[in-house]
N, C-alpha and C positions, 0 to 999 in steps of 0.2 A: 380577428374579432370573433365574438360569439355569434353564430349565424342568427339572422333575424327571427327565425322560427322559434328560437329558444330564449330570446332575450328577456321576455317578461317573466318567464319561470326562473331565470337565473338572477333576476334583479334582487339585490339584497337591501334595497332602500338605504343606500350609502352605508351598508354594514350593520344596520339595525336589525334586519330580518335574518333568520337562520335559513340558509339555502345550501343545498349540496353543490359541489364544484362541477362545472361542466367539463367533462372529459370526453372528447369526440369518440374514442374507441368504445367506451362504455355505452354511450347513447346510440351509436350505430348498431351495436350488438343488441341492446334492449329492443330497438325497433324491429330488428330482424327476428328476434325470438317471438315477438308478438304475432308474427305471420305464421307461426308453426301450428301444428295440429295437437292441441293440448287439452281441449275442453273436456274430452271424455277419456283422458289418459288414466289408466288404472294405477292404483297405488301411489297417486301423486302426493297424498298426505304423508304417507310413510317416508317417501323419498325426501319431501320437504323437511320434515323433522330430522331425518338422518343427516342431511347435508348441513342444515343450520346448526345442529348440535355438534357435528364434527368440527365445524369452524370454531365454535365456542370452546370445545375441549382442547383443540390444538392451536389456539390463538397464539401467534408468534410473539405478540407484543404486550398482551395483558393476561392476568391470571385471577380468576375468581376461585379461590380455594374452597373446595367442598361443593362445587356446582354439580358434581355427580349425584349428590343427594336428591336433586330436583329432577327426578326421572320421568315425570309425567308432563308431556309437552302438548300444547294446543296452538293451532294457527289462530292468530288474532289479526284483525284489520288495523295494523299499526299498534302502537302502545296504548292508544286511547281506549280501545276495547278492553284491554286489560285493566285500565283505570276504572272504567265503568263497572266491570265485574267486581273489582275490589271494593268500590263504593257500595255496591248492592249487598255483597256478602257481609259487610261490616257497617250497615246503615244504622245500627243501634249504637254506634260509637261516634266519638267526636274526631273528625279527620284533622290531622295536623300536617303542615308543610312548612318549608322555610322560605322566607322572602327571597325573591330572585329566581326561584325555581319556576317550572312551567306554570303559566297563569291558569291553565285549564282547571287545576284543583280548586283555586279560589272561586272561579266562575261556577264550577259544579256545585260547590257547597252553597253558593248564593242562589243558584237556580233550582236545585233539586230539593231544597228544604231540609237537608240533614245538617247536623251541627258541623262546623268547621272553623278552625282558628289557626292563624299563622303562629308558628313556633319561634319565639325569640331567644329562648334559653333552654338548654336540654333539661334543666331542673323543673321546667313547667310540665313535662310529660307526666300524665296521670293514668291510673287504671281506668279503662273505659275509653281511652283514646285509640286511634289507629294512626299510622304514620306512613307517608310516602316521600321518597327522595330519589333524585336522579344520581346515577353513578356512571361516569363522573358527574359531579354537580353541575347542572347546565349553566349556572351563572358564572362559575369560575373555570369550568372544564377541567377541574381537578377533584380528587376525593375531598369531600367536605371535612373540614377540621372537626375533630372529635366524633366522627361518624362511628368508630368502633365503640366509643364510650356510650353514644346514643343507643346503639344496638344492644349493649349490655343492659342499659336501663329498660329498654323494651323487653328484653328477656325476663328481667326481674318482675316487671309489672304486667306481663302477658299482653303486651301491645302488639297487634299484628302489623307487619311492615311489608310494603311493596317497594322493591327496588326497580327503578326505571333506568334501564341500561341502553337507552336509545342512542347515546353518543359513543358507546363502546366501539363500534366498528370504525370510527374516525379518530380513535385515540390510541395512545401507546403509554406504557408505564403504569397502567392502572392495576393495582393489586388490592384485593379485599377478601377477607374471610367471610364467606356466606353461610357458615355452619350455625350461626346464631339461630336458636329455636324460634325466635320471634319472627324470622323472615318467612312470610306466608307465600310469597311468589316473586319471581323475577320476570321482567318483560324486556323484549328487545325489538328493534326496528332497523330497517335498512334505508330509511328515508333520507338520512344525512350522508349516506355512503354512496348511493348510486343515483345520479341525476335522472329524474323522471319516474323513478319507482314509487315516489310518494303518491302518485296518482293511482297506483295499483294496491296500496294499503297492505304491506307485507310486514307481519310481526310474529313474534313467538312468545308464548307464556310458559314458564316452567314452574311446576309445583312439586311438592314432596309426595302428595297422594292424589289419587283420582277421586273426585267428588261428584261427578256427573252433573255439573252445573250447566247453565245455558250455553256457555262457550264450548264445553265438551260435547254437548248435545248436537250443536250444529256442525261440529267437526265430524262426529260419528256419522252424520247423514250427508256429509260432503257438501254442506251449505256455505262453503267459504270460497274466496276468490281464486279460482283455478288459474286464471291468467297471471295473477300476482305470484302464486306458488311456483308456476313453471318458470317465469322470468327470474324469480329469486334463486331458484335452484341453478339455473343456467349461468347467472351472473356470479354467484358464489363459487361455482366451479371454474369459471373462466377468469374472473377477476376477484380473487379472495381479498378481504379487507387489507391484508398486509401488502398487497399490490398497491393499493391506494396510499397507504402510509409511506411506502418506499418512494412512490412517485412524487408525493406532495411535500414530504418533510424538508428537503433541501430548499425548496422555494418558500415554504412557510417560514423557515429560519431566516432567510434573507429579507423577507417582507417585515418580519418583526424587528430585525436588527436595523433596517433602513428607516423605520418609523418610530423607533423607541417604544415598541410594544413589548410586553412581557409574554414569553412563550408559556404554554401550559401543556396539558396532556393531549390536547386535540391537535389536528393538523389543518383545521379550517377556521378556528376562532383564536383571536389574540386577546390577551388581557391588558387592561390599561391601569397603570398605577395612579394613585391619588394625585400625584403632582403632574400627570400628563395633561396637556391643555384640553384634550377632548374627553377627559374622564367623565364629566357631567353629562355630556351628550350621549354617551354609550352606557351610562349607569343603568343597572337592572332594577327598575322600580325604586324602592326605598332601601335597597340592600347596599352593602359596601362594595359590591362587585360591579365592574365595568368591562364590557366585552364587545368586541367587534368581529363580525363575520367577514372573512377575507376571501370567500369563494370566488367572487368576480375577479379580484386581482390575481388570484392563483390561476384561474382559467386563462386569463390574458397572457400570463407568463408561459403557460403550457403551449398556447397557440403560437407564440413567438418562437419557441424552441422547435 
């Protein structure tokens, strides 16, 4: 069983909540790394960026074609800080997102007073919009249908795009051309990959050019979470995401087969078909997608082994 100390954090609320999988070797290492002397470590930003980008460029299971164009990297406290930055830089535009994606965008547009509207059809996109979407799409854990066509429309109408790649480290088979000129930035997170690191807020934002915005400013003056940076460096070196994919894939496949779930690009989320008896329970808002987090079941299978 998952040790009592970690049970609340591991709880997926019967699969409704997105949680990383408890893997004892990773958790023990994370807690050990937190005891090290890193607070005043020199060049930690450069090392963090180097190690994170090295993983992305050499990803064994996924390919973002043209990612090399995004040469300017910033530490972000998870992907949320990259969202906030994108909202601010394009506050004069109407934010668009797709139903079933991370609810943060809807909440932000409601709370911050800027225009925002869910996108129901790609043909609704207009000049003066901005667009954010997860890759893979968080509701289906696969590349969103027509995403390449959507990006072409954004190119034509000068619509800035943020790609949220938070689920990339727990995915395989994701391939996307990111050379579209409309893509403003890409952001990444390790929160779904390493159990516990969510509390340390580790993320990366990639852009084509340096703009000296507030995120770049606090990076320049080392005002980011050094503990998060150090632990992320250490975990990426010791347990690269392909380790997680290799470890979980066989058990993920078995759980999906045993429960009539549909496999997707992730290794911790299962998709439910429309005719599955639990489709409605796990449906993502008003979208057509239904998704269950299998992290707890996977952790139990790992412990049994």
